[in-house]
C-alpha positions as YAML, in Angstrom:
chain: A
units: angstrom
residues:
- id: 1
  name: MET
  ca: [-0.01, 0.02, 0.00]
- id: 2
  name: GLU
  ca: [2.92, 2.36, -0.68]
- id: 3
  name: GLU
  ca: [0.69, 4.70, -2.82]
- id: 4
  name: VAL
  ca: [-1.71, 5.13, 0.24]
- id: 5
  name: ARG
  ca: [1.14, 6.36, 2.49]
- id: 6
  name: SER
  ca: [2.39, 9.10, 0.14]
- id: 7
  name: GLY
  ca: [1.03, 12.68, 0.18]
- id: 8
  name: GLY
  ca: [-0.48, 14.44, -2.84]
- id: 9
  name: PRO
  ca: [-1.79, 17.62, -4.27]
- id: 10
  name: ALA
  ca: [-4.67, 19.54, -2.87]
- id: 11
  name: ARG
  ca: [-8.13, 17.77, -3.45]
- id: 12
  name: GLU
  ca: [-10.45, 18.38, -6.37]
- id: 13
  name: PRO
  ca: [-13.96, 19.50, -5.44]
- id: 14
  name: LEU
  ca: [-15.64, 16.87, -3.08]
- id: 15
  name: SER
  ca: [-16.84, 13.74, -4.76]
- id: 16
  name: ARG
  ca: [-18.96, 10.94, -3.63]
- id: 17
  name: PRO
  ca: [-18.84, 8.75, -1.64]
- id: 18
  name: VAL
  ca: [-17.55, 10.81, 1.32]
- id: 19
  name: CYS
  ca: [-14.37, 9.19, 2.80]
- id: 20
  name: ILE
  ca: [-13.30, 9.88, 6.26]
- id: 21
  name: CYS
  ca: [-10.02, 8.46, 7.93]
- id: 22
  name: VAL
  ca: [-9.78, 8.19, 11.63]
- id: 23
  name: ALA
  ca: [-6.46, 8.11, 13.28]
- id: 24
  name: GLY
  ca: [-5.01, 8.53, 16.81]
- id: 25
  name: ALA
  ca: [-5.88, 6.77, 19.97]
- id: 26
  name: GLY
  ca: [-8.47, 6.39, 22.75]
- id: 27
  name: GLY
  ca: [-11.73, 6.38, 20.68]
- id: 28
  name: LYS
  ca: [-11.27, 5.66, 16.99]
- id: 29
  name: THR
  ca: [-13.45, 2.66, 16.84]
- id: 30
  name: SER
  ca: [-16.15, 4.26, 18.94]
- id: 31
  name: LEU
  ca: [-16.09, 7.41, 16.89]
- id: 32
  name: ILE
  ca: [-16.26, 5.42, 13.59]
- id: 33
  name: HIS
  ca: [-19.24, 3.34, 14.79]
- id: 34
  name: TYR
  ca: [-21.09, 6.40, 16.06]
- id: 35
  name: LEU
  ca: [-20.69, 8.19, 12.73]
- id: 36
  name: ALA
  ca: [-21.67, 5.03, 10.89]
- id: 37
  name: ALA
  ca: [-24.86, 4.55, 12.94]
- id: 38
  name: ARG
  ca: [-25.89, 8.30, 12.28]
- id: 39
  name: GLU
  ca: [-25.45, 8.04, 8.63]
- id: 40
  name: ALA
  ca: [-27.26, 4.63, 8.40]
- id: 41
  name: GLU
  ca: [-30.23, 6.17, 10.31]
- id: 42
  name: LYS
  ca: [-30.35, 8.55, 7.32]
- id: 43
  name: GLY
  ca: [-30.64, 5.59, 4.86]
- id: 44
  name: ARG
  ca: [-26.98, 6.10, 3.74]
- id: 45
  name: LYS
  ca: [-24.93, 3.02, 2.89]
- id: 46
  name: VAL
  ca: [-21.75, 3.15, 5.10]
- id: 47
  name: LEU
  ca: [-18.72, 1.01, 4.43]
- id: 48
  name: LEU
  ca: [-16.16, 0.52, 7.26]
- id: 49
  name: VAL
  ca: [-12.58, -0.48, 6.26]
- id: 50
  name: THR
  ca: [-9.06, -0.24, 7.64]
- id: 51
  name: THR
  ca: [-5.72, 0.63, 6.22]
- id: 52
  name: THR
  ca: [-4.14, -1.16, 9.21]
- id: 53
  name: HIS
  ca: [-6.42, -3.32, 11.52]
- id: 54
  name: ILE
  ca: [-9.96, -3.08, 12.71]
- id: 55
  name: LEU
  ca: [-12.44, -5.20, 14.70]
- id: 56
  name: GLY
  ca: [-15.53, -6.36, 12.71]
- id: 57
  name: GLN
  ca: [-18.28, -4.88, 14.85]
- id: 58
  name: GLY
  ca: [-21.75, -3.83, 14.08]
- id: 59
  name: GLY
  ca: [-23.90, -4.12, 10.91]
- id: 60
  name: ALA
  ca: [-22.48, -6.82, 8.70]
- id: 61
  name: VAL
  ca: [-19.01, -8.08, 8.32]
- id: 62
  name: SER
  ca: [-17.59, -9.31, 4.96]
- id: 63
  name: VAL
  ca: [-14.05, -11.07, 4.91]
- id: 64
  name: ARG
  ca: [-11.79, -12.85, 2.75]
- id: 65
  name: SER
  ca: [-8.48, -14.74, 3.70]
- id: 66
  name: ALA
  ca: [-6.51, -12.67, 1.28]
- id: 67
  name: PRO
  ca: [-7.11, -9.59, -1.02]
- id: 68
  name: PRO
  ca: [-8.68, -11.08, -4.22]
- id: 69
  name: THR
  ca: [-8.05, -9.91, -7.70]
- id: 70
  name: GLY
  ca: [-9.89, -10.15, -11.13]
- id: 71
  name: GLU
  ca: [-13.20, -11.95, -10.92]
- id: 72
  name: GLY
  ca: [-12.69, -12.67, -7.19]
- id: 73
  name: ALA
  ca: [-12.45, -8.92, -6.49]
- id: 74
  name: ARG
  ca: [-15.63, -8.32, -8.50]
- id: 75
  name: LEU
  ca: [-17.60, -10.92, -6.70]
- id: 76
  name: TRP
  ca: [-16.53, -9.64, -3.23]
- id: 77
  name: ALA
  ca: [-17.54, -6.14, -4.27]
- id: 78
  name: GLU
  ca: [-20.97, -7.46, -5.37]
- id: 79
  name: GLU
  ca: [-21.34, -9.29, -2.05]
- id: 80
  name: ILE
  ca: [-20.52, -6.13, -0.15]
- id: 81
  name: GLY
  ca: [-22.79, -4.10, -2.21]
- id: 82
  name: THR
  ca: [-25.65, -6.49, -1.48]
- id: 83
  name: ALA
  ca: [-24.94, -6.36, 2.15]
- id: 84
  name: LEU
  ca: [-24.85, -2.56, 2.15]
- id: 85
  name: GLN
  ca: [-28.31, -2.57, 0.62]
- id: 86
  name: ARG
  ca: [-29.59, -4.91, 3.35]
- id: 87
  name: TYR
  ca: [-27.74, -3.75, 6.50]
- id: 88
  name: GLY
  ca: [-26.80, -0.25, 5.87]
- id: 89
  name: VAL
  ca: [-23.42, -0.65, 7.61]
- id: 90
  name: VAL
  ca: [-20.80, -3.23, 6.35]
- id: 91
  name: THR
  ca: [-17.41, -3.78, 7.75]
- id: 92
  name: ALA
  ca: [-14.96, -5.44, 5.04]
- id: 93
  name: GLY
  ca: [-11.47, -6.68, 5.26]
- id: 94
  name: VAL
  ca: [-9.07, -9.52, 5.14]
- id: 95
  name: LEU
  ca: [-8.60, -11.80, 8.15]
- id: 96
  name: ALA
  ca: [-5.71, -10.94, 10.25]
- id: 97
  name: ARG
  ca: [-4.25, -11.70, 13.71]
- id: 98
  name: GLU
  ca: [-6.20, -11.77, 16.84]
- id: 99
  name: GLY
  ca: [-9.56, -11.89, 14.89]
- id: 100
  name: LYS
  ca: [-9.06, -8.46, 13.38]
- id: 101
  name: LEU
  ca: [-9.49, -7.42, 9.84]
- id: 102
  name: ALA
  ca: [-6.81, -5.80, 7.61]
- id: 103
  name: TRP
  ca: [-6.95, -3.77, 4.32]
- id: 104
  name: MET
  ca: [-9.14, -5.25, 1.74]
- id: 105
  name: GLY
  ca: [-6.90, -4.48, -1.23]
- id: 106
  name: GLU
  ca: [-6.98, -1.73, -3.89]
- id: 107
  name: GLU
  ca: [-8.82, -3.65, -6.44]
- id: 108
  name: THR
  ca: [-11.87, -4.60, -4.43]
- id: 109
  name: TYR
  ca: [-11.85, -1.08, -2.88]
- id: 110
  name: GLY
  ca: [-11.97, 0.56, -6.23]
- id: 111
  name: LEU
  ca: [-14.93, -1.51, -7.25]
- id: 112
  name: VAL
  ca: [-16.99, -1.21, -4.15]
- id: 113
  name: ARG
  ca: [-16.48, 2.38, -3.33]
- id: 114
  name: GLU
  ca: [-19.19, 3.44, -5.80]
- id: 115
  name: LYS
  ca: [-21.63, 1.23, -4.12]
- id: 116
  name: THR
  ca: [-21.43, 3.31, -0.98]
- id: 117
  name: ASP
  ca: [-22.47, 6.82, 0.27]
- id: 118
  name: TRP
  ca: [-19.80, 6.96, 3.11]
- id: 119
  name: ILE
  ca: [-16.53, 5.27, 3.66]
- id: 120
  name: LEU
  ca: [-15.08, 5.27, 7.24]
- id: 121
  name: ALA
  ca: [-11.42, 4.04, 7.45]
- id: 122
  name: GLU
  ca: [-9.54, 3.20, 10.66]
- id: 123
  name: ALA
  ca: [-6.10, 4.40, 9.72]
- id: 124
  name: ASP
  ca: [-3.99, 3.90, 12.85]
- id: 125
  name: GLY
  ca: [-3.42, 1.48, 15.62]
- id: 126
  name: SER
  ca: [-3.00, 2.18, 19.41]
- id: 127
  name: ARG
  ca: [-3.10, -1.32, 21.14]
- id: 128
  name: HIS
  ca: [-6.02, -0.08, 23.24]
- id: 129
  name: LEU
  ca: [-3.96, 2.71, 24.88]
- id: 130
  name: PRO
  ca: [-5.55, 6.15, 25.21]
- id: 131
  name: THR
  ca: [-3.02, 8.23, 23.52]
- id: 132
  name: LYS
  ca: [-0.01, 7.97, 21.16]
- id: 133
  name: ALA
  ca: [2.44, 9.49, 18.74]
- id: 134
  name: PRO
  ca: [2.53, 7.94, 15.33]
- id: 135
  name: ALA
  ca: [5.57, 6.16, 13.96]
- id: 136
  name: ASP
  ca: [7.07, 6.68, 10.57]
- id: 137
  name: GLY
  ca: [4.41, 5.48, 7.95]
- id: 138
  name: GLU
  ca: [1.60, 6.15, 10.39]
- id: 139
  name: PRO
  ca: [-1.32, 6.84, 9.95]
- id: 140
  name: VAL
  ca: [-2.00, 5.26, 6.61]
- id: 141
  name: ILE
  ca: [-4.42, 7.55, 4.77]
- id: 142
  name: LEU
  ca: [-6.44, 6.59, 1.73]
- id: 143
  name: PRO
  ca: [-5.83, 8.72, -1.31]
- id: 144
  name: ASP
  ca: [-9.60, 9.65, -1.76]
- id: 145
  name: THR
  ca: [-9.92, 10.92, 1.70]
- id: 146
  name: ASP
  ca: [-12.10, 14.06, 2.31]
- id: 147
  name: ALA
  ca: [-11.22, 14.71, 6.02]
- id: 148
  name: ILE
  ca: [-8.98, 13.13, 8.69]
- id: 149
  name: LEU
  ca: [-10.23, 12.92, 12.32]
- id: 150
  name: VAL
  ca: [-7.53, 12.42, 14.99]
- id: 151
  name: THR
  ca: [-8.57, 11.21, 18.38]
- id: 152
  name: GLN
  ca: [-6.66, 11.53, 21.58]
- id: 153
  name: GLY
  ca: [-7.74, 10.20, 25.00]
- id: 154
  name: MET
  ca: [-7.63, 12.86, 27.68]
- id: 155
  name: GLU
  ca: [-8.06, 10.20, 30.45]
- id: 156
  name: ALA
  ca: [-4.32, 9.59, 29.80]
- id: 157
  name: ALA
  ca: [-3.54, 12.80, 31.73]
- id: 158
  name: GLY
  ca: [-2.38, 12.20, 35.33]
- id: 159
  name: HIS
  ca: [-0.66, 8.89, 34.43]
- id: 160
  name: PRO
  ca: [2.86, 8.04, 33.54]
- id: 161
  name: ILE
  ca: [3.70, 7.94, 29.83]
- id: 162
  name: GLY
  ca: [4.96, 4.53, 30.05]
- id: 163
  name: GLU
  ca: [1.66, 3.15, 31.22]
- id: 164
  name: VAL
  ca: [-0.88, 5.04, 28.94]
- id: 165
  name: CYS
  ca: [0.99, 5.92, 25.62]
- id: 166
  name: HIS
  ca: [1.56, 3.82, 22.55]
- id: 167
  name: ARG
  ca: [4.89, 4.40, 20.73]
- id: 168
  name: THR
  ca: [6.46, 5.55, 24.07]
- id: 169
  name: ALA
  ca: [9.87, 6.27, 22.51]
- id: 170
  name: GLU
  ca: [8.22, 8.67, 19.94]
- id: 171
  name: VAL
  ca: [6.03, 10.27, 22.72]
- id: 172
  name: CYS
  ca: [9.21, 10.87, 24.82]
- id: 173
  name: ARG
  ca: [11.02, 12.39, 21.92]
- id: 174
  name: LEU
  ca: [8.36, 14.77, 21.03]
- id: 175
  name: LEU
  ca: [7.86, 15.93, 24.69]
- id: 176
  name: GLY
  ca: [11.50, 15.88, 25.75]
- id: 177
  name: CYS
  ca: [10.96, 13.71, 28.77]
- id: 178
  name: GLY
  ca: [11.09, 10.12, 30.08]
- id: 179
  name: GLU
  ca: [8.55, 7.39, 30.42]
- id: 180
  name: ASP
  ca: [8.02, 8.08, 34.13]
- id: 181
  name: THR
  ca: [6.91, 11.53, 33.39]
- id: 182
  name: VAL
  ca: [3.10, 12.11, 34.38]
- id: 183
  name: LEU
  ca: [1.27, 13.23, 31.22]
- id: 184
  name: THR
  ca: [-0.79, 16.41, 31.20]
- id: 185
  name: ARG
  ca: [-3.58, 17.54, 28.97]
- id: 186
  name: GLN
  ca: [-1.32, 20.26, 27.48]
- id: 187
  name: GLN
  ca: [1.23, 17.61, 26.52]
- id: 188
  name: ILE
  ca: [-1.59, 15.44, 24.90]
- id: 189
  name: ARG
  ca: [-2.36, 18.45, 22.65]
- id: 190
  name: ILE
  ca: [1.29, 18.80, 21.87]
- id: 191
  name: LEU
  ca: [1.34, 15.07, 20.82]
- id: 192
  name: TYR
  ca: [-1.62, 15.72, 18.46]
- id: 193
  name: ARG
  ca: [0.00, 18.99, 17.09]
- id: 194
  name: GLU
  ca: [3.62, 17.71, 16.67]
- id: 195
  name: GLY
  ca: [2.82, 14.11, 15.96]
- id: 196
  name: TYR
  ca: [-0.26, 14.23, 13.68]
- id: 197
  name: GLU
  ca: [-1.31, 17.67, 12.60]
- id: 198
  name: LYS
  ca: [1.91, 19.05, 11.18]
- id: 199
  name: LYS
  ca: [2.73, 15.77, 9.51]
- id: 200
  name: LEU
  ca: [-0.61, 15.20, 7.89]
- id: 201
  name: LYS
  ca: [-1.11, 18.77, 6.69]
- id: 202
  name: ALA
  ca: [2.33, 18.60, 5.01]
- id: 203
  name: ALA
  ca: [1.64, 15.28, 3.43]
- id: 204
  name: PHE
  ca: [-1.94, 15.89, 2.32]
- id: 205
  name: PRO
  ca: [-2.45, 19.65, 1.72]
- id: 206
  name: GLY
  ca: [-6.15, 20.63, 1.21]
- id: 207
  name: ILE
  ca: [-7.47, 17.79, 3.34]
- id: 208
  name: PRO
  ca: [-8.90, 18.99, 6.68]
- id: 209
  name: VAL
  ca: [-7.17, 17.52, 9.82]
- id: 210
  name: ILE
  ca: [-9.74, 17.70, 12.84]
- id: 211
  name: PRO
  ca: [-8.75, 16.77, 16.47]
- id: 212
  name: VAL
  ca: [-11.23, 14.99, 18.71]
- id: 213
  name: TRP
  ca: [-10.40, 15.15, 22.33]
- id: 214
  name: VAL
  ca: [-11.93, 12.03, 23.95]
- id: 215
  name: TYR
  ca: [-13.07, 12.09, 27.63]
- id: 216
  name: ARG
  ca: [-14.03, 8.82, 29.13]
- id: 217
  name: GLU
  ca: [-16.26, 8.03, 32.18]
- id: 218
  name: PRO
  ca: [-17.39, 4.66, 33.39]
- id: 219
  name: GLY
  ca: [-19.72, 3.14, 30.75]
- id: 220
  name: THR
  ca: [-19.58, 6.26, 28.55]
- id: 221
  name: TRP
  ca: [-17.59, 7.68, 25.70]
- id: 222
  name: GLU
  ca: [-17.57, 11.51, 25.22]
- id: 223
  name: SER
  ca: [-15.74, 13.72, 22.85]
- id: 224
  name: VAL
  ca: [-15.38, 17.45, 23.08]
- id: 225
  name: ARG
  ca: [-14.14, 19.44, 19.92]
- id: 226
  name: GLU
  ca: [-11.90, 22.36, 19.95]
- id: 227
  name: GLN
  ca: [-13.65, 25.67, 19.38]
- id: 228
  name: ARG
  ca: [-12.15, 26.47, 16.08]
- id: 229
  name: GLU
  ca: [-13.55, 26.37, 12.57]
- id: 230
  name: PRO
  ca: [-11.48, 24.38, 10.14]
- id: 231
  name: GLU
  ca: [-11.48, 25.21, 6.45]
- id: 232
  name: PHE
  ca: [-13.19, 22.57, 4.18]
- id: 233
  name: ILE
  ca: [-12.12, 22.30, 0.65]
- id: 234
  name: GLY
  ca: [-14.77, 21.77, -1.93]
- id: 235
  name: ASP
  ca: [-17.54, 20.94, 0.55]
- id: 236
  name: GLU
  ca: [-20.35, 21.38, -1.95]
- id: 237
  name: GLN
  ca: [-22.97, 19.48, 0.03]
- id: 238
  name: GLY
  ca: [-22.08, 20.55, 3.54]
- id: 239
  name: GLN
  ca: [-21.15, 16.96, 4.60]
- id: 240
  name: LEU
  ca: [-17.87, 17.73, 6.33]
- id: 241
  name: ARG
  ca: [-19.22, 20.78, 7.99]
- id: 242
  name: GLU
  ca: [-21.97, 18.68, 9.44]
- id: 243
  name: ILE
  ca: [-19.32, 16.32, 10.96]
- id: 244
  name: HIS
  ca: [-17.48, 19.31, 12.46]
- id: 245
  name: TRP
  ca: [-20.63, 20.64, 14.23]
- id: 246
  name: ARG
  ca: [-21.43, 17.22, 15.58]
- id: 247
  name: LEU
  ca: [-18.06, 16.86, 17.04]
- id: 248
  name: ARG
  ca: [-18.30, 20.24, 18.65]
- id: 249
  name: GLY
  ca: [-21.12, 18.86, 20.85]
- id: 250
  name: ILE
  ca: [-20.90, 16.03, 23.34]
- id: 251
  name: PHE
  ca: [-21.93, 12.59, 22.40]
- id: 252
  name: ARG
  ca: [-22.29, 9.55, 24.73]
- id: 253
  name: LEU
  ca: [-22.01, 5.96, 23.82]
- id: 254
  name: PRO
  ca: [-22.77, 3.55, 26.72]
- id: 255
  name: GLY
  ca: [-21.19, 0.24, 25.97]
- id: 256
  name: ASP
  ca: [-21.66, -0.76, 22.39]
- id: 257
  name: SER
  ca: [-24.91, 1.09, 21.90]
- id: 258
  name: VAL
  ca: [-25.33, 4.53, 20.31]
- id: 259
  name: SER
  ca: [-27.29, 7.33, 21.86]
- id: 260
  name: PRO
  ca: [-26.47, 10.87, 21.26]
- id: 261
  name: LEU
  ca: [-26.72, 13.61, 23.83]
- id: 262
  name: ALA
  ca: [-27.77, 17.20, 22.85]
- id: 263
  name: PRO
  ca: [-24.85, 19.60, 22.85]
...
């Protein structure tokens, strides 16, 4: 997937389907399933994929043992399209370690994307830790991405870096401290800015990079957005602006269910 990792020129006016990549730590999967459920409620067909690894949860799951080509890719794309019509939300990928799914392959993706309204891609791994700094080659962004959301778990604040951070060596390098350092919320914002925002804006000019600060309580998942307005390029239908305003509010997901709270 080398072509996925490279940057590119500014995007042309927004095309369909809408493609959102979600990176970071501490809430990626919850955010993806929240957005998928919201769009499915509107009758939209939502495909969940990963450029790294993802758990097959919610809606339907369509898998293969390896990325197919030729007729195999066409048949898989047809299967996913049928499932999208029936279930609304489909997670698709190649079987990987620990029951997770991996990237479906460029050929099938190219065939199936026109059967969807929205594509939500998990573009990063964090080993279930609440915050991280990306390594070289992370996150893995799809070339047709319209916006990149980056989650960071604020519950990591008040705990030693070595206990709550993924890629601790990179975290310590960016912050100029050791693994025993107790992390602050300001340092988490630095990890987002220095680890993700600068890197992604340089590699993918013209694609909005939006931080999502995640706050967890027992049995809930909450996100609070920064109070700043990003610039959306070619947002003809207002789709990305709609995402932005949702994330400026507060949403709660008890367990695996989805129930929005009014801002």
